[in-house]
Structures are given as structure tokens and as C-alpha cells.
C-alpha positions in Angstrom: -15.7 -48.7 19.7 -17.7 -46.8 17.1 -20.9 -48.3 18.6 -19.9 -46.9 22.0 -19.1 -43.5 20.5 -22.5 -43.3 18.8 -24.3 -44.4 22.0 -22.5 -41.8 24.1 -23.0 -39.0 21.5 -26.7 -39.8 21.2 -27.7 -40.0 24.7 -26.6 -39.1 28.2 -28.6 -36.2 29.5 -27.9 -35.3 33.1 -26.9 -31.8 34.1 -26.7 -28.1 33.4 -24.3 -25.5 34.8 -26.3 -24.3 37.9 -27.4 -27.8 38.9 -24.2 -29.8 38.1 -23.3 -30.9 41.6 -26.9 -31.8 42.7 -27.7 -33.8 39.6 -24.4 -35.6 39.5 -24.8 -36.5 43.1 -28.2 -38.0 42.2 -26.5 -40.3 39.7 -24.0 -41.8 42.1 -25.2 -45.3 43.1 -28.0 -45.1 40.5 -28.4 -45.8 36.8 -29.0 -43.5 33.8 -31.1 -45.5 31.2 -31.1 -44.1 27.7 -33.8 -45.5 25.3 -33.3 -44.9 21.6 -36.1 -44.6 19.0 -35.5 -48.3 18.0 -36.1 -49.4 21.6 -32.4 -50.2 22.2 -31.1 -49.1 25.7 -27.8 -48.1 27.2 -27.1 -48.1 30.9 -24.7 -45.7 32.5 -23.2 -45.8 36.0 -21.3 -42.7 37.2 -19.0 -42.6 40.3 -18.0 -39.5 42.2 -14.3 -40.2 41.4 -14.8 -39.1 37.8 -15.2 -42.6 36.3 -18.1 -44.4 34.7 -19.1 -47.8 33.3 -21.7 -48.5 30.7 -23.5 -51.3 29.0 -24.3 -50.1 25.4 -26.8 -51.5 22.9 -25.6 -54.9 21.9 -24.4 -55.7 25.4 -20.8 -54.4 25.2 -19.3 -53.1 28.5 -17.2 -50.0 28.4 -15.5 -47.9 31.1 -13.8 -44.6 31.2 -13.6 -41.2 32.7 -15.9 -38.2 32.6 -15.7 -34.5 33.2 -18.3 -31.8 33.5 -17.8 -28.3 32.1 -20.7 -25.9 32.1 -23.6 -27.8 30.5 -21.4 -30.3 28.8 -20.8 -33.9 30.0 -17.8 -35.4 28.3 -16.8 -39.1 28.5 -13.7 -40.8 27.3 -12.5 -44.4 27.2 -8.9 -45.6 26.9 -9.5 -46.6 23.2 -11.3 -43.4 22.2 -9.5 -40.9 20.0 -11.3 -37.9 21.7 -13.9 -37.3 24.4 -17.6 -37.7 23.4 -19.6 -34.7 24.8 -23.2 -33.9 25.0 -25.4 -31.1 26.4 -27.3 -32.2 29.5 -30.5 -31.4 31.4 -30.7 -29.7 34.8 -32.3 -30.6 38.1 -32.9 -34.3 37.5 -33.7 -36.6 40.4 -34.1 -40.4 40.9 -37.4 -41.4 39.3 -37.3 -38.6 36.7 -37.8 -39.5 33.0 -37.5 -37.0 30.2 -37.2 -36.7 26.5 -34.5 -34.8 24.7 -33.0 -34.6 21.2 -30.1 -36.8 20.5 -27.2 -35.6 18.5 -28.6 -37.3 15.4 -31.9 -35.3 15.8 -33.9 -38.2 17.1 -35.9 -38.1 20.3 -34.5 -40.2 23.1 -35.9 -41.0 26.5 -33.6 -40.7 29.5 -34.4 -42.1 33.0 -32.6 -41.6 36.3 -33.4 -45.0 37.8 -32.8 -45.9 41.5 -30.0 -48.5 42.1 -27.6 -50.2 39.9 
């Protein structure tokens, strides 16, 4: 579980307050790929019913719920003690790749990839 919490805290970057609906709509049916400095990747799949699934580094599968509040995306799994939240980027579309700072200060790459 700790590995999942670290993966979530380090990486999903999707939306900001003015662009929440559009960017989230762009994630449905597609994949968010987070690449960490060591080359490890996590794959996130969001559904419009407020649920997500993910494959985190090491291959573990996780599932849970997410909420969006302002520029914060928060995810929680049944075994998590508390939601894991991160600030997110605005106006991202399928095919976009961007770099942002992870919660540990490292630079991560985020891609909104077509399909699942």
C-alpha cells in the first residue's frame, strides 16, 4: 500500500480549476502515464463515475475513487488511511506530454495517451 501512496503522491497531473471538466473528459477512455526519474512508470485510468484503476511501478494493480476540488485531484483506495492528493495541470489533451515537479521535488513526466 505504501508503494501505491508514494506513486499517487508523486505523480498524477491532470487538471486545474478552470479546466477541470474538459481535462477530465479527455482522460476518460484514455491513459495517464507517469514516468519517474528512475524510468519506472505508473498507468492511471479514470472513469466518469468517480472511480479509477492503476498499475503502479512493480506491477501492482489498485482501484479506488477520486474527487476533484479546485486544482486538487484526490484519490483513495479501500485500504488507504486517507486520500492522496496532488496539484494538477490545466488544459491537457490526448497526445500531450508535460513535466512537473513531483511531491518529492523530482521532475516527473506525464503523458495523456490515447486508449487504454
